[in-house]
N, C-alpha and C positions, 0 to 999 in steps of 0.2 A: 504494500500500500504506500508506505513512505519511502521504501527502498533505502533503508539505512544499513550500511555495511558495517563490518567490524571496525574499520579505522574511524568512521564517523562516530560510532558508539563509544569507542575508547576516548576520542576527543571530547565528547559530551561529558563522560565520567570525570575526566581530568579537570575540565572547566567547572563542573559541579563541585568537586572537592576543593578547588581553589576559592570559588565564590561562597559556597555554603559552609565549608569547613568540615573536617572529619567528625567533629563532635555532633553536629546537627544532621548528619546524613541519614541516620535511621528514621528520624522524624520526617524528613523530606521524602524518603522512600515510602513511608506509611501513607503520607498525604497523597502522593502520586498514585499509589495503589488504590486508595479510596476513590479518587477521581476516575481512574480507569474502570473500577467496578461499577461506579454510577453510570459511566458512558455505556458499558456493556448492557446493564439493565435497561437503560433507555432505548438502546438499539434493539434489544430483544422485544421490548414492549411495542415499539414501532413496527417491527417485523410481524409480530403476532396480529396487530391491528390490520396490516396490509393483507395478511393471509386470510383473516376473517372476511374482509371486504371482497377478496377474490372468490372465496367460497360462496358468499351470498350471491355474487353476480352469476356464478356457475349454476347455483340452484334456481335463480330466476330464469336463466336460459332454459334449463331442463323443464321447469314448470310450464314455460311457454310452449315448448315442443310437445309436452304431454297434453296440454289443452288443445293444441292444433290436431294432434293425433286423435284425441277423444272426439273433437268436432267432426273430423273426417269419418270416424266409425259411426257416429250418430247420424250423419247424412246418409251413409250407406245402408244403415239399418234403422229407419225411423220408427218402426214398430217395437223396437227393443231387440233383445237377443233372439237368435233363432230357437225354435222349440227344443231342439236337441241339446241346447246349452242352458236352458232354463233350470235353475235348481229346484228340485222337487222335494228333497229331504228324504226320499224313499230309496231303497235299494232296488236295483233292476230285478225283474222277475227271475226267479231261480228255477232251473230245471230239476224236476224231482227224479230221484233214483228209482229203479225198478222196485226195490224193497218198500220205499215210501208210497209208491203208487199202489202196491198190493195191500198195504195197510189202509189206504183210503177207500178201497173198493166197497167194503161192507158197511161204510158209515153213512149216516143220514146227512142231508145237506148242511145242517147246523154243525154237526160234528166234523164234517169236512172243513168248513170255514175255520173252526177252532183249531183243528190239526194243522192247517196251512199257516195260520197265525203263529202257532207254536214253532213250526219249521222256520218261519221267517225270523222269529225272535232268537231261535237257536243260531241261525246264520249270522244275525247281527251281533250276538254275544261272542261268536267264534271270531268275527272280524276284529273285535276289540279285545280279545283275550291276549294275555302276554305270550310272547314267543316261547316255545318249549326250551327248557334248559338243556345244555349239552350233557351227554352221559359222562359221569365222572371217570377220570383216568384210573387205572388200577392202583391199588394202595401201595404196591411196591414199585418204586421207580427203578429203571435199569441202573445198575451200578457202573460208574465210570471210574477208570483208573485215576488215582490222585497223583501217583508218582510219574515223572516223565519217563519215557522209555530209556532203557539202559543203552549207553553208547558202547558199541563194540570197538575195542582198541587193539 
């Protein structure tokens, strides 16, 4: 930044020792260190403010793009989402197995409805059930040699 070389730095130190004196040098260094620290804090604060402004500008640009995209979609589909994308909250119809069909054959219409609801509830609970746990490893782990192999000499 300032491009101060070793010779210039040595010249500054010699002048500082002659002007300030060796007795007051530690105090001068402490004061200079405090000023440098304050300048660093100020520059970091300034940089943080600039970064926040840039981030806000980027968010505004993205929001404008999203609004434009949303308006385009709304123009293409004025009636709302296509029927296949409408949320219904229900699960798609499930195919019954042969065993389930055999159980339903001898039931009355009310019993069939109740049985189908039970099958749907079972499918729903199975969808939200926790994943099965892996089978435990055998209790005895394979033994590994602890000593390094012997070297043949």
